[in-house]
N, C-alpha and C positions, 0 to 999 in steps of 0.2 A: 190057269184054267182055260180049257179050249173054248168054253162057251162065250168067252169074251170076244171072240172073233165075230160073233153074230150080233147084229143090231136089230132094233125094232121088235116086232112081234112075230118072229119066225117060229116054226114048229119046234125047233130046238129050244128056243127061249121058253115056250110054254111048258115044255117038258121039265126045264129047269125050275120053273115056278112050282110045279107039282112035286119035284124032288126036294125042294126046300122044306116042305111040310113033313117029310119022312126021315130027314136027317136030324137026330135029336140034338147034336152039338153044333149045329150050324151057327147059332148066335154067338157062342163063345169063340168060334173059329174066325169070325169076321175081322177081329182086331189083331189076329196073329200076323206077324210081319216077317219078311224075308231079310236077307243080309243087308239090303239097301234101305230097310225100314219101311218098305211098301206093304200095305195091307192089300187084301183082295179088292177093296174099294179103290185104292190107288191104281191098281192094274186095270180096273174097269175104266177109270178116268183117263188113263193113258191112251186107251183105245176108243175113247169117246162113247162108251156104251151107257147112255143115260138110263135106258130101261133096266139094266142090271143094277146100276147104282140105286135106283128107286127101290128095287127089291131089297137091297141091303139096308137102306134107310128105314124101311118098314120094320125090319128085324132089329136094327140098332142104329138110330140116327146119330148117336155119338161118334160112330165110325167116320162120319163126314169131317170130323175135326181132329182125327188122329194125324200126327205129323210123321213124315219119313225122316231119313238122316239129313236131308237138306232143309228141314223145317217147313216142308210144303204139305198142306192138307189136300185131300182128294178134290175139294172144291177149287183150290188154286190150280191143281194139275189139269182139271177139266177145262178151266178157262185159258190155261197156257197152251195146251196142245190143240191140234186140229186146225180147221179152217176158220174163216171169218164168222161162222155161226157159233163158235165155241162159247162166247159170252152168253148167247141166247140159250144154249143148252144148260149152262151153269145156272142161269136164272130159273129155268124150268125145274131144276133140282132143288134150288134154294127155297122155292115156294112151298115145298113139302117138308122142310126141316123145321122142327120146333126149336126156335132160336133163343138162346140165353146168353147174356153178355159175358158170363164167366167162361163160356166156351171159346171166346176170342183168343186165339193163340196161334203163333207161327204165321206163315205167309197166307193171307186170305185173298180171295178174288179181287177185293176192292183195291188192294195194294198193287196188284197186276194192272188193274184198270187205270190206276194213277200213272204207273210207268208208261202205259200205252196211251195216256191222255184220252181215255174213252169216257166222256162225260155222260153219254146216253146210258151206258151200262151202270155207271155210278148212280144216276138218277133212279133207274129201275130198281137197283139193289137196295137203295135207301128207302124207296117207297114201300118195300115189303119188309126190309130188315134195317131200320134206321140206326141201330146200335153198331152196325158195321163200320160207321165212320170213326169209331173208337178202336178199330182193329190195331193190334200191336204185333210186330214180328218178334223174333226171339231176342232181339236187342232192344226191344221196347220202342221201336220207331213207329210213328203214326203215319197215316196217309199224307199228312202235311209234311212230315220229314222226307218222305219219298218224293213228293212234288218239289221240295226245296233242293233235294240232291240232284235231280235231273235238270234243274233250272227252268221248270215250266211255270212261268208267271201266270198263265191262264188257269192252270190247275190250282195254284196257290190262292188266286183270287176267288175261284169257285168254292174251294173248301172253307176259306175264311168267311165267305158269304153265308155259309151254314151257321158258323159260330166263331167269333173272333177269339174266344178263349182257347181254341185249338192251338194258337200260336204260343201258348204258355205251357204246353204239355212237353215234358222232358222224356228222353229215352233213358236207357240204363246207364249211359255215361254222363247223364246230367245235361245233355245237349238239348237246347231248344231248336225248333226248325231254323231259326236265323243262324244258329251256329253251324248247322248242317249245310246251309247255303254258303257260309263263309268257308267251310272245309273244302267245298267243291268249286269255290271261286265264282259263284253265281251272283253277280252284282245286281242284276235286275230283280231277283227275288229279295235280296237284302233291302234294296230301295223300296220295294213294294211292302215288305213287312214293317219297315220303319214308318210308312205312311199311315199305318193304323193306330198311330199315337202311342206305340209301346215305348216306354222310357228306356233309353239306351243304358242308363245306370242300373236298371233292374234286369236287363237281359244278360245275365251272367251264368256261367256254368257253376257246378258245385265247387269248383276250384277257384271261383271268383274271376274267371277269364271272360273278357268281352269278345266281340267279333274280331277285333284287330289282333288280340292274343291268339285266337284260333287260327286266323289266316296266316299269321307270322309263323306259327308252329308248323303248319302244313305247307308253307312256301307259296301261298297264294298272293303273289305280288300285286295282281290287279285289284284285289280287295284292299290291300294296304294302301295302294295309290288312291283308291276311291275314298278311303277314310281320311287321308291327308288332304284331299281336295274338297271335302265336305265340311263346311264350318260347324255344323251341328254335331259332328263326331270328333271335334278337336280334343275334347276332354278325354277321349279314349286312348289317345296316342301314347301318353306316359302313365296310364293307369297301371297300378300293380295288382297282381293276383294274390292269393293267400300266401304264396311263398315269396312275395315281394318282387316277382319278375315282371318287368315291363314287356311289351311286344318285342322290343329290340333285344332284350335278354333271350326270349324264346326263339327268335329268328337266329340268334347267334348259337344257342345251345343245340339247335337242330341243323346248323350249318347251311342255312339258306342265304348264300352270298348275295343273290339278287335282291332279296328283301332287305338285308342289312345295308346294301349299297343305296337302295332307294330311301331308306329311313335316315341314313347319315347325311344325305343331301338336303334334308328338311331342317331348317334352323329351329323349329319348335320341338324337335325330338331331343330329349335329355340324354346326352351321351354318357354322363357320369353318374346316373342314378344307380344306387347299390341295392341289391336284393337282401333277403334276410341272412344270407351267408356272408354278406359284406362284399359281394362281387359286383363290380361294374361289368357291363358287357365285354369290355376288353379283358378284364380279369378272368371272366368265365371262359372266353375263347382260349386264353393262354393256359388255364388250368386243365381244361378237359380235352385239349388237343393232344393226340398221341404223337409219338415220335418214331420215324419221320412222318409229318402230317401229309394227308392227301391234298391234292391241289385245290379242291373246293373249300377245304378248311383254311388253306393258306389265303384264298381269296377273301374269305370271311374276315380273317384277322387283318388282312391288308386294308379292306374297306374301313374297318374301325380305326386302324392306325393312321391312315391317310386323312381321316376326318378329324383327327386330334382327340379321339376318345381317351379319357384319362383312366389311370388306375386309381383304385381307392387308397387313400393315404392310411386309413385305419380299417383293418378287416377283422371281423369276428372270427373268421376261419382263415388263417394265413395260407398263402399259396405255397404248397410244398412240392408241387409237381410242375415247375415252370417249363413251358414248352414253347416259348416265344420262338417262332421259326427263324428269326434272325439272330437273336442273342444266343440261343442255345447252340446254334450252328457255329458260333464263334468261340464257344468254350473248348477247352482242351480235351473234353471227353467225347467230342464229336467223332464218329467213326469215319476215318478218312476213306474207307472203301466206298462210302456212298458217293464220293466225288471223284474217285480215281477213274472209274469207267467213264464218267461225264467228260473229264479232262482229256482222256485218251481218245474218245470219240471225236471231240472237237479238233484235236490235234491231227487226227487222220484226215478229217474233212479239209482242214486248212492246208495240209500237205498236198492233197489231191488238187485243190484249186490252184495252188502255186505252181504245181507241175504242169497242169493243162494250160494255164495262162502264159507261162514262160514259153512253152512249146509253140503256142499260137502266135506269140510275138515275133518269132523268127520264120514261121511258115506264113509269109505275107500273102494276102489275097492278091491275085493278079501277077505275082512275081515281081522281078526287079528289072530296071532299065539296063540294057547291055551296051548302050552307046553313049558317047559324050554328048553334051556336057553333064548329063544327069546319071551317069553310070553308077549303078549300085543303089539307086533310090527306088522306092516303090512306084510302080506304074500308075497306081490309082491315088497317088498322094493328094491330088487336088479335089478328090471326091469327098463330100461332107460325111457320107456314111462311113467311109474309110477312116476319116479323122475321129469320128465317134468311136469306131471300133478300137483304134489304137489307144485313145484316152481311157476308155472303159477297161480294156485289157490291162493297161498299166496300173490303174487304181486297184483292180481286182487282185493282181499279183502282189503288189506291195501290202495291201490290206491283209492278205492271207499270210504273208511272211510275218507281219506284226502279230497276228493271232498266234502263229507257231511260237514266236519268241516269248510272248506273254504267258503261254501255257507251259513253256519250259520252266519259267519261274514257279509255276504252281507245283512242279515236281519236287521242290525243295523240302516239302514236308510240313510247312507252317500253314495252319488253317487260314490265317489272315491273308497270306499270299495267295491262297487258293481263291478266296472270294474277290480279292482285288483283281486277280488275273481273269476270272470269269466275267467280272463287270467290264473289263476292257475288251476281252476276246469276243463276247457275244455280239455287241454292236458292230465291231469290225468285221466279224464273219458275215453279218447281215449285209454290210456294204460290199464285201467281196463277192457274195453270191449274187447280189442284185446287179452289180456292174459286170460280172461275168455273163449274166443273162443278157444284159444290154449289148455287150460285145458280140455275143452269138447272134442276136437279132439283127444288129446292124451289118454284120458280115454276110449273113444269108440274104438280107435285103439287097446288099450291094451286088452279089453275083447273079441275082434273078431280076434286077431292076428293069431290064428291057421287056420283061413279060409282066405287064402292069397288074393284072388281076392276082397273079401269084405273089408279086412283091407286096401288094397291099394286104393280102391274106397273112403273109409272114409278119408284117408290121403290126396288124391288129392283134393277131394271136400272141405275139411277143409282148406287146404292151399289156394285154389282159393278164398274162401270167406274171409279168413283172409287178403289176399291181397286187396280185395275190401274194407274191413273195413279201412285199412290203407290208401288206395287211397282216400277215402271220408273224412277221419279225418285229414290227414296231412294239406290240405289247410286251415282248420279252425284253426289250431294251429300255422302255420308258420307266422313269422313276415314279411308279404309281403309288409308292408309300410316302412320297414327299408331302410334308404339311404346307409347303409353299402354295399359296392360293393360285398363282398363275399356273404352276406345274400341275396342280390338282385339276384345274379346269381343262388343261391340255390333255390330261390323261383320262378324261371322262369317257370318251368313245373307245380308246384302247382297252379300258377296263371293262366296258360293256361288251366288247368283242370277246374278251377272255371269259366272261360269264356266259355269253351265248354259246361259245364253243365247248365249255367244260361243265357248266352248272347242271345239276340234276333237276333244277326247277323248270328247265325249258322243255 
């Protein structure tokens, strides 16, 4: 409608008021919606035409609560769009609406005010329409749920000051506001809600899950850490839901390796607790892992295995789909094609390194002496950088040759030989690449050593990249599944690095 371009009491607007009286079906037309679910009141709200909205309200005030396809009422739209005075315009309209609690549905202006932490608007709206504090969106979320989701401790405190019981209102998923805070990892809000004396044993979802269950399911590692560090929440760590799942079960089933890793390092966490299916967390990881598993699922399984998580000796539901990423790969049914490309790729890299290092060993920096008594020896033999170059080049070449030989054994078709060869080849290839990089750095440093700024730049750059090479290769070589306490402590940071690089929780 073109009249929506005009605001205030224009001549056109006055003509529209007169026209309303002569159109017999205008009242029934107000709630008609377009393909986006917007009524004429929505369109007026999008353009901030309060005068037009008031006219429609006089004809049918229920139109203010009609929802479009996004679950937004015209009142919400009016508060959402426009300038800083949009909340004031919304209040102006609200004062003329006959309000009934059963009309509360969809996204209301107070929910938007909570998201924007506009306390003044909330005060004004509650002064005229106090029932708005009970507004629910289409998912049954209250203003307190919204405040908890955005982590606004001020808004949470403000709403609870109105009535503490709002903390016990559930949404359609059975979530209390504290569960919403746990879902979004908002520790400050969780701590604040707990201060109101709400018993943690009573703060359960309809599935019997506490805040640690919810946080573990959503991969909120910070909330899990908070629970582990808070003595009053210790009882929640191993609590089972209606299906018998502990937080560790749920973190495993949702493949949150970071959460699983955090929990397995806490001695209070029961690694062998079985759910109603008879699965321990390790059983669940092996049963539900597809083949071949993705890397984050491997990490989840590895964290449990390294911590010594047991399998259940007696299961109500036997494991019929074992996908242990180590044991299954050792079986004769493993598809060798999954490893053929890996072996061939490593073999090509090892061959290239051997070729380059062999050639550089005879293309000596600075050339050879042509006179007695040191004829045929390197002219820079006494330089320390040259000595580092020769040693590094030698180690790189022999390491790459050993890699090539071990990978030749992998071509014999036995899966056990493949895994043995890969365990030998990958660390040696790491040594080969690192020492080749060191040889290159020392060689370049030697030839530019008389220009100090350039020499130091080469040295610093080379050392930085050498550190990066080691940082990326160490996690691939370290026995992170070992149950040995010393090796487990040594693999702590390499494992965290793997999680940082690959985990979806980051």
